[in-house]
N, C-alpha and C positions, 0 to 999 in steps of 0.2 A: 890654729888655722882661722883666717878671717873670713866673714861671709859678708857679701855685699847686700845688706838688708836695708830697708828703709823702715821708718816708724810705720806701725799699722795705720792705714788710712781709712777715713770714714767716707762713705759715698755721699753725694750731694743731698739725696732724699733723707739720709740718716741725720745729717746737720739741720736740715730745714723742714723734715716731715714727709711723709708719703705724698704722691700725687704730683711730684715735681717733674715737668716735662720740658721739651725743647730747650735743653741745657747747652749752651755754647761753650766749648771747652777750648782752652789755650793751653797747649803742652810744650811748645817751643822746639826743642829744649832752651835755645839761647835767643834772646831778643836784644837788639841794639837800638831799636827805634820805639817810640812810645806807641802802646796800643790803645785803641778807643772803642771798647766794647759798646754795643748799643742794644744787645738782645736783653730779654727780661731776666733770664737766668744765666749767670756767668760763672764758670768754674775754671779758675787759673790753677795749674799744679804742676809740680816737678819741672819748674822752668828757672832759667837764669836771666835776669835782666841786668845787662852790663852797659855802663856808661850811656844810658838813655837820657836824651834831654828834649824839653819842650818849652815853647814860649807861652803855652796855655797851662791851666791847672794840671798837675800830676806829670811828674817827669817820666815814669815808666808806664803807669797804668792810669787811665783817665775815664771815670765812669759818671755819666750825668744821670738825669731823671728817668731815662727810658730803661735803666736797670733797676730791677726791683730786689733781686737777691744776688749778692756777690759773695763768692767763697774763693780765698787765696789760700792754697795749701803748700806746703813743703817746697817753697820758692825763695830764691835769694835775689836781692837787690843791692848791687854794688855801684857806687859812684853815679847815682841816678839824680838828675837835678831838674828843677823847674825854673824857668826864668820868670815865672809869675809868683803869686803869693801863697799858694796852698798845694802841699803835697809833693815833697821832693821825690818820693817813690810812688806813692799810691794817692789818688784822690777819688773820693766816691761822695757825691752829694745827691741824694734822692729822698726828698723830704715827704713825698706823697705816699709812696709805698715801700720805701727802701729798707733794707737791713744787710747787715754785712758781718762776715766771719773771717778773720785772718788766723790761721792755724799753722803752727811749725814753720815759721818763716825767719829769715835773716835780713836786716838791712844794714849795710855799712857804707859811711860816707855818702849819705844822701841829704840834700838840702835844697832850699830855695836861694837863688842867686840874685833876685831882684833888689835893686837899690832904692833906698828912700821911700820905703813903704813897709807896712805891717805884714809879716809872713808868718804863717801858722802851719803846724804839721810838718816839720822837716822831713820826716820819713813818711807819715801817713796822716792824711785828713779825711775823716769819715764823719759825714752828717747824714742821719737816717730819719725815719718817721718819728715824730715826737709821741711815741707809744710805748708803754712799759712792757707790752707783749712782744715787741719787736727786738731782735738781737742786734747788738753792737758788741762783739766779742773780739778780744785779741788773746789767743792761747798759745802758750809754749813758744814764744817768739823773742828774739834778740834784736836791739836797735843800738848800734854803737857807732862812735866817731863821726856824728853829725856835728859839724863846726859852723861857725859863724860866717855866712858868705853873703848876708844881706844886713842892712843897717838896723833892722828890728826883727831879728829872727826869734821866734817863739815856738815852743812846744815840739818836742820830738814826736809825740803822738797826740793827736786832737781827736777826741771822741765826743760827739754831739748827739744826744737825744738817744731814746731806746733804753734798754736794759743793759748796762755797761758791766761786762765781766772781763777781768783781766788775770787769769791764773798762770803763774809761772812765767812772767815776763822779765826780761832782763834789759835794763836801760842803763848803760855804763859808758863813762868817758865821752860824753856829749858836751857841748858848749852852745849856748844860746844867749840872747840878751836877757830874756826873762821867762819864767814858767817853763823851766828847762824840760822836765821828763814828761808829765802828763797833764793835759787839760781835759777835765771830764765835766760835761754838762748833761747829766742823765734826765730822764723824764722824772717828773714829780712823783713821789712815793704816794700810794693810796693803800686804803684797807685799815683794818684794826686787828692786830698791831700794824704799824706802818711797815710795808714791804721795802726791802733794800733794793735800790736800782742802780747801785754802783759799788762793786766789790773788786778790790785788788788784793790778790792772795799769792803766797809762796813766790814772791818776786823780789828781784834785786835790783836797787836803785842806788848806784854808788858812783863816786867820783864825777858827777856832773857839775857844771859851772854855769851860773847865771852871770855874764860878763856885762856889767852896765845896768843890770837889773836885779830882779828878785825872784824867789820862789822856785821850788822844785815840783811840788804837786799844786795844781789850782783846781779845786773842786767846787763847782757852782751849783745853782739850782737850790734856792732856799725852799724848805719844804720837803726836800728829799731826804732819805735816810741812807747813809754810806758806811762802808767799812773797809779798812785796811788790816789784813789778817796775815800773820806768819810771813813776814817781810823782813828783809835786811835793807835799811835806809841809812847809809853811811857816808860820811866825808863829801857831802854835797855843799857846794859854796855859792854864795852870791855876793856881789860887790856892793848892793844897795842895802840899806838897813831897813827898808820898807818891808812890811808883811812878814812872812815866815817860810821856813822850808816846806811845811805842809800848811796850806792856806784853803780854808773851806767857808762856804756859806750855807752849810748844811749841818744837820746832826751827824757826827762822824764817831764811829767806834773804832779804836785802834787796839788791837789785841795780839799777844804772842809775837811781838816783832821786836826787832833790834834796831834802835834809832840813836846813833852815836856820831859825834864829831861834825855835825851839820851847823853851818851858818855861825861860826865862832863869835862868841860874845853878843850875838843878836838873836832874834825869836826864831824859834823852831815850830812851835804850835801857834796857829792864828785863826781863831774863830771870828770871822768877819761879819757875822749876822748875830744881832743882840738876843733874839729868842731861841738860838740854837746853841748847842755845846759840843765840845770834843770830849770824848769818854776814853781814858787810857787803862787797859787792863793787862797785867802780866807782861809789861814791856821792859826791855833794858834801855834806860835813857840817860843822858848826861846828868851828872850829880847837881849840876847848878841850874837846871831848868826852872825850878821854882824859887830857889833861894836868890836868884839873880834876875828874876822876873822875865825869863826868856819864853814868854808866851803871852798871848793877847786874847781877852774875851773869857768866856766859861770854859775852863779845862779842868777836868777832875780825874783823879786816879781812883778807881774803885777796887782794884786788885794789884797791890804791890807785888813786885817779883820776890821769889824765895831763892832763886838762883840766877846769877848774871849769865847770860847766854848770847851766842849768835846762832841763828838758824843754819843748818847745814843744807843750804840750797845751792843746786848746781844745774846749769842749763844746758842748751844745745852746744855741742862742741864740733867744730869742723876743722878742715885743714888751714882755714884763715883764722880760726877761733879756738885757742886752747882753753881748757877747762881749769880755771884756778879757783881756789876756795877763799871765802871771805875771812877778813881779819881786821882787828882794831887794836892797836897798841899790843899788849900781850895777851889779849883775849882772842883765842882762835878756836875754831871747831877742829875736831880731830877725827875725821871719818876715815875709813879704810880707802886711801886714794889709790885708784888703779894706775897703771903706766900710762904715759902719754900716747904710746902706740894703740893701747886698747881703749882709750877714752873717746876716739874720734866717732862720731855718729854721722852716718850717711843721711843727714838732713840737708835742707836747702839745696839738694840736687848737685852736691859738689863732688860726687863721684870718688869718694875716699873710703878705704876700708874702715869698718866699724867694729864695735865690740863683738865678740864671738857669741854664738847662740846661747850657751849656758849663762854667760854673763848678762845676756839680753833678758832671759827669762827670770834671772835673779833680780834684775832691775825692776821688772814689771811686777814682781812679787812685792818688792818694798814699796813701791808707789801704791800698790792696791790694798795691801793687808796690814802694814805696820801702823800702830796707833802712835800719834805724835805726842811726844813728852819733851818739852824744850830744855828740861834738865839733862836729858840724855842724848839730845841732838840726833834723833833716829829718823827724821822725816827728810828724804832727799828728793832734789829737784836739780837739774843740771845748771851749773853756774858758768857763764861764759865771759871772759874779757879779751877783747881782740888786741 
């Protein structure tokens, strides 16, 4: 028997702390026109934004400096467009007091359609206060099928300033001109040891193409400390030989990740700042990365792998989005794959039966208690390919 359950939701004060008042809620359930919140605290949840279009920033949701805290949860954005240069689905720019959390959302076929101009954040453009104590988070969300509709379409997700966290993000089957998947500009790290202000973890970045340009990740802010942890970064392509699949201006640690088949015959790792370095620990990478010079700058392996692996990551699955598992050549993960019928999760407000209660509790147990061992592939997050 199927139960129509949703992911456990967290309240606005639990995301942002106690004392949050005067919260403006948007609950839809369906919007076909752009929403322009102006309240200080905005909570968008359990909505569908369908075919929204705007001539200003943000095709579906457009928030300016009057919004201090934005939370978008369990919401889907389908075929939302901006005729301007920022935020096909979501635009949020509040540099004085702003912070933003996107949690358990799906975006499909969202983009900027402006011609002859730089356009960033095909799905989401988020710029908050330049302060490491402010949240700029994207959690358990999928962004797929953003395609080039402007002459210089960049970045599926654009995150600027604050403490950037991206756990369990799926960016798959997108096409931009350059910097396809993520543009991250975190606040500069401080303290001793230096704190990390940009962490991308348990995420799937697969089959994205920079057509006419370069790079999949573009990680800026010299002097910051950044980490890519337990991710699958596979078969991302670029037509330009400039830079690399992962380009950074900061100290970057890449650990416990599978990075294969990217930017064939050209650079994969690119450290663009002379005083910084990329450190690789326990990662599956192509055999010719170092022998054929497919890197630039200071790139060091501190812990070679003992077992070649792909992380068994899987993400949100809905009636528009089946859950398939990552593979590369003959290297595949072999989890206990449930049937298609029982894989569907009622996320993104798509009103579709999800896994039954016992399977749901088993999933929560796996996510909460299992220790990660890459040789055994036991850490599970939902993988989604639309």
